[in-house]
TILO-159025 format. One line per 8 residues: number of its first residue (from 1); their letters; for each residue x, y, z of N, C-alpha, C. Coordinates in steps of 0.05 Angstrom, whole numbers. Layout:
! residues N
NUM) A) X:Y:Z:X:Y:Z:X:Y:Z ~ ...
This chain:
! residues 304
1) MAVLVVLR) -2280:1153:-615:-2274:1147:-583:-2249:1134:-572 ~ -2249:1112:-591:-2218:1096:-582:-2195:1115:-587 ~ -2190:1136:-607:-2170:1154:-610:-2166:1167:-584 ~ -2191:1177:-569:-2193:1193:-550:-2184:1185:-520 ~ -2188:1161:-518:-2181:1144:-501:-2146:1138:-500 ~ -2139:1128:-532:-2110:1133:-526:-2095:1151:-517 ~ -2112:1175:-538:-2095:1202:-526:-2097:1213:-495 ~ -2124:1208:-488:-2120:1212:-459:-2097:1195:-445
9) RVFVGLGS) -2093:1168:-447:-2081:1154:-432:-2051:1159:-436 ~ -2038:1173:-460:-2012:1178:-459:-2010:1199:-448 ~ -2029:1220:-453:-2025:1250:-433:-2022:1248:-410 ~ -2044:1231:-397:-2046:1218:-366:-2018:1210:-362 ~ -2008:1191:-374:-1983:1177:-366:-1959:1197:-369 ~ -1957:1215:-383:-1937:1234:-389:-1936:1253:-371 ~ -1961:1262:-363:-1964:1276:-336:-1956:1266:-309 ~ -1963:1242:-306:-1956:1224:-286:-1933:1216:-282
17) ALKSFLAT) -1912:1216:-304:-1885:1205:-308:-1868:1235:-296 ~ -1885:1260:-303:-1869:1286:-300:-1870:1293:-277 ~ -1895:1281:-261:-1898:1291:-233:-1880:1275:-215 ~ -1879:1252:-222:-1863:1229:-206:-1833:1239:-204 ~ -1823:1249:-237:-1799:1260:-231:-1788:1281:-217 ~ -1812:1301:-215:-1803:1323:-202:-1808:1325:-174 ~ -1821:1303:-160:-1824:1293:-137:-1799:1282:-128 ~ -1792:1261:-145:-1768:1241:-135:-1747:1264:-133
25) TVLFSLDF) -1742:1288:-148:-1719:1309:-148:-1722:1324:-120 ~ -1740:1333:-120:-1746:1342:-94:-1741:1330:-72 ~ -1752:1307:-69:-1746:1288:-40:-1711:1276:-41 ~ -1702:1278:-64:-1667:1267:-55:-1663:1295:-55 ~ -1662:1310:-64:-1649:1340:-57:-1648:1347:-27 ~ -1682:1344:-16:-1685:1351:7:-1669:1330:29 ~ -1671:1310:25:-1650:1292:32:-1628:1291:38 ~ -1616:1302:17:-1581:1310:14:-1579:1332:34
33) LLTLYNFI) -1600:1360:34:-1598:1371:54:-1601:1367:80 ~ -1614:1348:92:-1622:1340:118:-1595:1318:131 ~ -1575:1310:103:-1557:1292:108:-1535:1313:113 ~ -1531:1340:105:-1513:1360:112:-1525:1368:147 ~ -1550:1374:140:-1555:1384:168:-1545:1369:192 ~ -1552:1336:188:-1540:1324:206:-1511:1327:215 ~ -1493:1331:192:-1462:1330:194:-1456:1349:210 ~ -1470:1376:208:-1461:1396:217:-1470:1405:247
41) TPNRAVGR) -1490:1387:255:-1510:1393:286:-1504:1372:300 ~ -1503:1376:322:-1492:1356:343:-1514:1333:348 ~ -1516:1309:355:-1529:1288:358:-1548:1293:382 ~ -1566:1282:379:-1588:1281:409:-1569:1265:429 ~ -1572:1269:453:-1565:1262:477:-1571:1230:482 ~ -1549:1212:488:-1569:1183:496:-1588:1186:510 ~ -1613:1175:512:-1633:1169:527:-1648:1191:519 ~ -1646:1212:497:-1670:1231:488:-1675:1228:458
49) VVQAGDPG) -1667:1207:447:-1668:1205:416:-1698:1206:405 ~ -1715:1190:426:-1740:1193:425:-1754:1219:435 ~ -1768:1237:421:-1772:1263:439:-1797:1261:460 ~ -1789:1281:474:-1807:1288:501:-1835:1278:495 ~ -1852:1266:500:-1880:1266:502:-1891:1237:478 ~ -1870:1227:464:-1873:1206:447:-1869:1188:457 ~ -1883:1159:460:-1883:1136:467:-1855:1122:460 ~ -1841:1117:481:-1814:1098:479:-1792:1124:486
57) HGGKWPTY) -1802:1151:492:-1780:1173:510:-1766:1160:530 ~ -1740:1165:530:-1730:1153:552:-1726:1120:567 ~ -1736:1108:534:-1732:1076:528:-1758:1067:546 ~ -1781:1078:553:-1807:1065:561:-1828:1067:543 ~ -1826:1039:532:-1841:1036:508:-1870:1025:520 ~ -1894:1030:508:-1923:1014:519:-1919:991:523 ~ -1938:974:536:-1939:950:540:-1934:936:510 ~ -1924:917:508:-1926:894:492:-1943:873:492
65) VPPREGDS) -1956:873:473:-1987:851:472:-1979:832:439 ~ -1981:804:453:-1971:794:424:-1998:789:409 ~ -1994:790:380:-2013:786:361:-2036:775:370 ~ -2064:778:368:-2084:758:378:-2093:745:349 ~ -2108:727:348:-2124:713:327:-2139:727:308 ~ -2127:731:284:-2147:754:270:-2131:780:264 ~ -2114:778:281:-2093:809:276:-2073:803:246 ~ -2068:826:243:-2059:829:213:-2028:831:221
73) RCSCPALN) -2010:819:209:-1982:826:212:-1971:818:183 ~ -1943:825:175:-1928:825:151:-1902:812:160 ~ -1885:814:137:-1859:804:141:-1839:818:146 ~ -1847:839:155:-1827:863:171:-1827:862:201 ~ -1812:854:214:-1814:858:245:-1819:880:255 ~ -1800:896:239:-1799:925:257:-1830:935:252 ~ -1847:929:234:-1872:940:233:-1892:926:254 ~ -1887:900:256:-1901:882:266:-1901:895:298
81) AMANHGLL) -1873:897:306:-1864:906:335:-1877:925:345 ~ -1886:947:318:-1897:981:328:-1930:964:335 ~ -1934:946:321:-1970:936:322:-1973:928:351 ~ -1949:911:359:-1953:896:382:-1947:914:404 ~ -1938:938:402:-1933:959:425:-1956:980:421 ~ -1980:978:407:-2001:994:398:-1988:1024:388 ~ -1959:1020:378:-1956:1046:362:-1960:1051:332 ~ -1978:1027:327:-1996:1027:303:-2020:1015:312
89) PHDGKNIK) -2047:1013:308:-2069:997:309:-2066:971:314 ~ -2074:962:341:-2057:933:354:-2066:904:334 ~ -2091:916:322:-2097:889:300:-2085:894:271 ~ -2063:909:272:-2054:918:236:-2073:920:217 ~ -2092:933:222:-2104:933:202:-2122:968:200 ~ -2129:970:173:-2136:1004:169:-2130:1019:172 ~ -2095:1015:167:-2074:1041:171:-2073:1054:152 ~ -2072:1085:156:-2068:1103:139:-2037:1109:131
97) FTELTNAI) -2026:1104:110:-1998:1107:97:-1990:1135:109 ~ -1997:1160:115:-1991:1184:132:-1987:1172:160 ~ -2010:1154:165:-1996:1145:191:-1975:1131:199 ~ -1963:1117:184:-1945:1103:177:-1919:1118:179 ~ -1924:1138:163:-1898:1161:157:-1891:1168:183 ~ -1910:1177:201:-1913:1192:225:-1899:1173:246 ~ -1910:1146:250:-1901:1127:267:-1874:1119:264 ~ -1862:1117:240:-1832:1102:229:-1807:1127:238
105) RRVYNFAP) -1817:1154:237:-1811:1173:242:-1799:1175:278 ~ -1821:1175:285:-1828:1179:321:-1808:1152:333 ~ -1810:1123:325:-1798:1103:336:-1777:1096:333 ~ -1765:1096:297:-1741:1088:296:-1719:1113:284 ~ -1733:1135:286:-1714:1156:278:-1696:1158:248 ~ -1718:1145:230:-1703:1154:204:-1720:1178:198 ~ -1704:1189:177:-1707:1225:167:-1729:1219:152 ~ -1743:1243:155:-1776:1246:141:-1775:1239:116
113) TFCYYVPN) -1758:1251:103:-1751:1231:70:-1756:1210:69 ~ -1740:1192:92:-1741:1161:88:-1769:1154:99 ~ -1783:1165:118:-1808:1156:122:-1830:1167:104 ~ -1826:1184:86:-1847:1185:62:-1843:1168:38 ~ -1820:1168:33:-1811:1146:11:-1822:1112:11 ~ -1824:1105:39:-1828:1080:42:-1854:1076:36 ~ -1869:1088:58:-1897:1086:63:-1914:1091:29 ~ -1902:1119:13:-1913:1123:-13:-1904:1107:-37
121) YIATALVR) -1881:1086:-31:-1873:1069:-48:-1885:1046:-42 ~ -1901:1036:-21:-1917:1016:-17:-1947:1020:-26 ~ -1952:1044:-20:-1982:1054:-30:-1980:1057:-64 ~ -1960:1065:-80:-1960:1058:-106:-1958:1031:-115 ~ -1943:1014:-98:-1942:988:-110:-1964:966:-104 ~ -1981:985:-81:-2012:969:-80:-2032:980:-97 ~ -2020:997:-114:-2042:1022:-129:-2060:1029:-114 ~ -2049:1048:-96:-2065:1062:-72:-2053:1090:-70
129) DYRTDRFD) -2073:1103:-64:-2066:1134:-61:-2053:1138:-35 ~ -2025:1150:-29:-2010:1152:-4:-2031:1167:11 ~ -2034:1190:-3:-2054:1212:19:-2079:1211:34 ~ -2099:1189:20:-2121:1186:28:-2131:1156:27 ~ -2113:1134:25:-2122:1104:26:-2106:1094:49 ~ -2116:1068:54:-2107:1054:88:-2094:1027:76 ~ -2090:1014:93:-2084:981:81:-2079:968:112 ~ -2077:941:111:-2068:925:135:-2041:911:129
137) LADIDAHN) -2036:911:147:-2003:899:147:-1995:879:132 ~ -2017:863:130:-2013:836:109:-2009:845:84 ~ -2026:864:78:-2027:872:48:-1998:875:38 ~ -1975:880:49:-1953:892:43:-1934:863:32 ~ -1955:848:39:-1944:816:31:-1950:802:8 ~ -1962:827:-14:-1966:813:-38:-1935:804:-50 ~ -1932:784:-57:-1913:768:-67:-1897:791:-92 ~ -1868:791:-85:-1853:807:-96:-1860:833:-109
145) CIEHDASL) -1883:850:-88:-1888:872:-92:-1863:889:-65 ~ -1871:882:-46:-1844:888:-21:-1839:862:-10 ~ -1854:848:-3:-1843:822:8:-1831:808:-14 ~ -1808:792:-12:-1792:777:-34:-1781:749:-22 ~ -1771:733:-37:-1761:712:-28:-1727:718:-20 ~ -1720:693:1:-1689:695:9:-1685:718:28 ~ -1707:721:48:-1706:735:70:-1693:721:85 ~ -1684:744:109:-1667:729:133:-1685:721:156
153) TRVDAYHD) -1710:728:156:-1727:728:183:-1749:714:174 ~ -1752:700:143:-1779:688:135:-1776:671:115 ~ -1787:650:117:-1789:630:93:-1801:640:62 ~ -1793:633:41:-1808:638:23:-1835:639:23 ~ -1853:648:10:-1880:648:3:-1892:621:-7 ~ -1866:612:-23:-1873:584:-35:-1877:563:-23 ~ -1865:566:4:-1862:544:30:-1885:552:47 ~ -1893:575:53:-1914:591:75:-1926:616:66
161) PDQGKIAA) -1948:615:48:-1950:642:43:-1958:662:70 ~ -1964:653:89:-1970:669:111:-1940:685:120 ~ -1936:706:110:-1909:724:115:-1909:734:142 ~ -1924:736:156:-1928:746:183:-1919:724:205 ~ -1909:701:196:-1897:677:217:-1873:683:218 ~ -1860:683:241:-1831:684:251:-1821:659:240 ~ -1796:661:228:-1783:629:219:-1761:634:236 ~ -1769:619:262:-1753:617:283:-1718:608:277
169) ALVEEVLS) -1715:589:256:-1691:582:255:-1672:598:238 ~ -1687:612:220:-1670:628:203:-1665:657:219 ~ -1681:664:239:-1675:683:260:-1650:678:271 ~ -1648:657:292:-1627:649:299:-1601:639:290 ~ -1605:634:262:-1581:636:249:-1570:669:244 ~ -1589:687:245:-1577:712:240:-1564:724:266 ~ -1582:713:287:-1568:720:311:-1542:708:323 ~ -1538:690:312:-1512:674:323:-1490:675:297
177) SGTGPDGN) -1491:702:286:-1475:693:262:-1452:720:262 ~ -1458:736:287:-1444:758:286:-1413:761:294 ~ -1393:771:281:-1364:763:287:-1356:797:296 ~ -1374:804:307:-1363:832:321:-1363:829:350 ~ -1354:856:364:-1348:855:396:-1380:840:405 ~ -1374:829:421:-1397:817:433:-1414:798:420 ~ -1405:790:401:-1422:777:379:-1444:788:360 ~ -1446:819:363:-1456:834:347:-1452:833:312
185) LTKADLSR) -1468:840:300:-1471:837:272:-1455:859:259 ~ -1443:849:233:-1423:868:220:-1431:874:194 ~ -1431:891:172:-1435:895:144:-1420:860:133 ~ -1403:854:140:-1397:826:120:-1406:807:136 ~ -1417:806:162:-1439:778:171:-1457:783:152 ~ -1477:804:149:-1504:812:137:-1503:803:102 ~ -1468:808:91:-1470:803:62:-1465:770:62 ~ -1446:757:82:-1448:725:84:-1474:715:86
193) LLGKRRVE) -1488:726:104:-1519:712:111:-1533:717:85 ~ -1535:736:71:-1548:747:48:-1546:724:32 ~ -1517:721:23:-1505:702:-3:-1516:679:0 ~ -1509:671:29:-1524:638:38:-1550:639:35 ~ -1564:657:46:-1595:654:41:-1608:651:16 ~ -1595:662:-3:-1606:665:-30:-1596:648:-45 ~ -1571:630:-37:-1568:602:-49:-1584:585:-38 ~ -1582:582:-16:-1609:562:-5:-1636:564:-12
201) AKQRNPKF) -1646:590:-15:-1676:593:-24:-1681:582:-54 ~ -1660:591:-66:-1654:582:-98:-1657:553:-98 ~ -1644:545:-82:-1647:509:-80:-1671:497:-74 ~ -1674:507:-55:-1707:492:-44:-1734:505:-54 ~ -1730:528:-68:-1753:539:-83:-1754:538:-106 ~ -1771:521:-125:-1771:517:-153:-1780:541:-170 ~ -1796:559:-154:-1811:583:-163:-1789:609:-154 ~ -1772:605:-148:-1752:626:-138:-1747:643:-158
209) SLAFIHKM) -1747:681:-145:-1751:698:-165:-1734:723:-141 ~ -1714:737:-150:-1703:758:-139:-1692:778:-153 ~ -1714:796:-160:-1702:817:-179:-1681:836:-166 ~ -1669:853:-183:-1653:871:-175:-1660:885:-148 ~ -1682:898:-151:-1698:920:-125:-1705:897:-103 ~ -1709:873:-103:-1719:858:-82:-1687:851:-76 ~ -1672:848:-84:-1647:844:-73:-1637:869:-56 ~ -1639:893:-60:-1638:918:-49:-1652:914:-23
217) FGSSNGST) -1682:906:-26:-1691:912:-8:-1688:883:16 ~ -1676:865:7:-1663:842:29:-1639:861:50 ~ -1626:875:28:-1598:890:39:-1604:910:57 ~ -1625:922:47:-1641:943:64:-1651:940:93 ~ -1661:908:88:-1671:901:112:-1643:901:129 ~ -1621:885:128:-1604:874:134:-1596:896:146 ~ -1590:920:128:-1575:948:142:-1592:961:168 ~ -1609:958:163:-1635:967:184:-1621:953:207
225) MLTIFGGR) -1620:933:215:-1605:919:235:-1577:927:246 ~ -1558:940:222:-1541:951:232:-1539:982:239 ~ -1558:996:229:-1563:1025:235:-1578:1030:258 ~ -1600:1025:248:-1623:1027:274:-1616:1016:303 ~ -1605:997:297:-1606:972:320:-1573:968:324 ~ -1561:984:309:-1533:983:319:-1518:954:307 ~ -1535:937:304:-1524:916:297:-1515:894:330 ~ -1536:903:347:-1529:893:372:-1551:865:378
233) VKDLRPVL) -1538:848:379:-1556:815:380:-1572:824:402 ~ -1564:830:430:-1578:835:450:-1605:846:445 ~ -1608:875:432:-1630:882:417:-1649:873:405 ~ -1634:863:380:-1641:845:358:-1659:825:369 ~ -1655:806:384:-1661:785:401:-1690:787:399 ~ -1701:800:416:-1729:805:428:-1744:822:398 ~ -1731:840:382:-1746:849:357:-1751:833:342 ~ -1728:809:333:-1736:787:310:-1742:767:321
241) GEERIPEG) -1742:758:345:-1752:732:362:-1784:733:365 ~ -1786:759:377:-1813:762:397:-1829:788:374 ~ -1813:804:360:-1826:824:350:-1832:840:375 ~ -1816:846:395:-1817:866:420:-1796:880:417 ~ -1807:907:419:-1778:927:433:-1777:927:459 ~ -1743:922:463:-1740:913:486:-1737:939:503 ~ -1745:944:527:-1748:956:545:-1720:971:545 ~ -1716:998:547:-1695:1018:559:-1683:1022:528
249) WEPRIRHR) -1697:1010:500:-1678:1012:471:-1691:1039:466 ~ -1672:1054:453:-1676:1074:438:-1661:1073:406 ~ -1664:1082:382:-1654:1077:355:-1622:1088:363 ~ -1606:1076:351:-1572:1078:354:-1567:1105:338 ~ -1583:1114:318:-1574:1137:304:-1594:1155:321 ~ -1568:1170:321:-1581:1193:339:-1577:1222:330 ~ -1580:1224:300:-1580:1245:285:-1603:1261:296 ~ -1609:1292:297:-1623:1300:294:-1654:1299:278
257) MGLTMLEF) -1641:1295:256:-1662:1294:230:-1665:1256:223 ~ -1646:1245:240:-1653:1216:234:-1637:1210:213 ~ -1639:1183:205:-1624:1168:186:-1639:1174:151 ~ -1624:1188:142:-1631:1199:114:-1625:1170:91 ~ -1635:1177:70:-1633:1159:52:-1609:1157:44 ~ -1594:1178:48:-1568:1177:32:-1544:1166:50 ~ -1549:1167:74:-1530:1159:93:-1537:1131:96 ~ -1562:1123:90:-1574:1092:95:-1558:1080:76
265) NFTVLPVE) -1555:1093:49:-1546:1073:28:-1514:1070:31 ~ -1498:1085:47:-1472:1080:50:-1462:1044:71 ~ -1488:1043:81:-1489:1016:87:-1500:998:72 ~ -1522:1002:64:-1544:984:42:-1515:969:19 ~ -1510:988:5:-1493:984:-21:-1465:967:-15 ~ -1452:971:9:-1427:951:14:-1444:922:19 ~ -1463:924:32:-1476:899:43:-1481:879:12 ~ -1494:891:2:-1501:883:-27:-1478:876:-41
273) LNIKEEVD) -1461:897:-44:-1438:897:-63:-1417:868:-56 ~ -1421:867:-32:-1400:847:-17:-1408:816:-20 ~ -1433:812:-32:-1442:788:-27:-1432:766:-56 ~ -1408:754:-45:-1399:741:-67:-1411:716:-81 ~ -1434:711:-73:-1445:689:-85:-1464:704:-111 ~ -1460:725:-110:-1471:736:-131:-1452:743:-165 ~ -1429:733:-151:-1407:734:-179:-1394:710:-179 ~ -1396:689:-153:-1380:662:-158:-1390:648:-176
281) GSIARAGQ) -1424:652:-180:-1434:628:-197:-1453:606:-174 ~ -1450:612:-146:-1469:594:-129:-1493:599:-132 ~ -1504:628:-140:-1535:632:-142:-1538:624:-169 ~ -1528:622:-193:-1529:615:-211:-1532:584:-219 ~ -1517:573:-202:-1526:542:-204:-1537:534:-186 ~ -1547:538:-162:-1568:538:-150:-1589:527:-157 ~ -1604:504:-152:-1624:489:-166:-1626:475:-182 ~ -1602:481:-200:-1597:467:-224:-1609:433:-223
289) ERYVAVEP) -1598:423:-196:-1595:391:-192:-1625:385:-192 ~ -1646:402:-189:-1673:390:-195:-1681:385:-219 ~ -1660:388:-245:-1667:383:-277:-1644:375:-286 ~ -1650:345:-299:-1629:328:-303:-1630:332:-335 ~ -1609:336:-346:-1603:345:-375:-1608:311:-389 ~ -1621:311:-406:-1629:284:-428:-1609:286:-448 ~ -1593:259:-446:-1567:255:-465:-1579:255:-492 ~ -1569:270:-515:-1579:268:-536:-1585:236:-553
297) ELEAEKTA) -1573:220:-545:-1577:186:-551:-1603:171:-543 ~ -1606:184:-511:-1631:175:-500:-1655:193:-511 ~ -1653:224:-520:-1671:234:-531:-1677:217:-557 ~ -1656:211:-575:-1658:200:-596:-1681:172:-595 ~ -1671:162:-573:-1691:135:-573:-1715:135:-564 ~ -1728:159:-550:-1750:166:-545:-1768:177:-563 ~ -1755:184:-584:-1769:196:-612:-1770:174:-629 ~ -1754:155:-627:-1754:136:-647:-1777:112:-650
């Protein structure tokens, strides 16, 4: 019986790996084709990025209602804003992963490939089925699943497990750090902010961790500010500070098929790779002051 269980698990694992490889190959191939399509077709007209008949068309968004006691929110301001406007269930609960895919596409004009990839990744990380299962927004914040340390808009979970709370001081630092025209954010600004945040988080959090995938999540979140929101502080202030979509706003990416993963990474990678603290030793040294090395002589005295 034990042998049968082992064989079955091996074959199921191999089948799952093959299925995942094929699905990923198809997804990224389609994403490449969508990128080409965007390149050869004209952008949507200003004011018509959100499609007619969809909430937000012409910059007219559903009424903003702040979360009530008991509502579920997460560490992602963009998703919380959707719930606050009723673009997702306002209580943030019992959401289909497929529903999230459709909502992200309509509201933020990410490409269909991106809108599938992210909810599917979340479903897989939460050990759920993308096509049939549901989630609450707060479920996303299982630590080091999607949520991670050194966020630009949240304190680390070590300091406050409720990642639905807006860290006003961190948000204000982001909004006041732009060096572009009108104080808007640039790639260099995001690299600088992320590096500083990683050093400070590691200094203050004795359980700090940040794997490569979570570094990329952090840079992706910052890059969303630069792409979908154009780095415009005027628009980002209500989104980050209140989790509210400003009246008259529409995605700054106007491609007909939305922002593809390929194009998105042309922003994500420069932001991540230009974080100097990753190579100058600042992050490696951060937090070491918590631990005082014991001199050999003192150690010998203690054991004598």
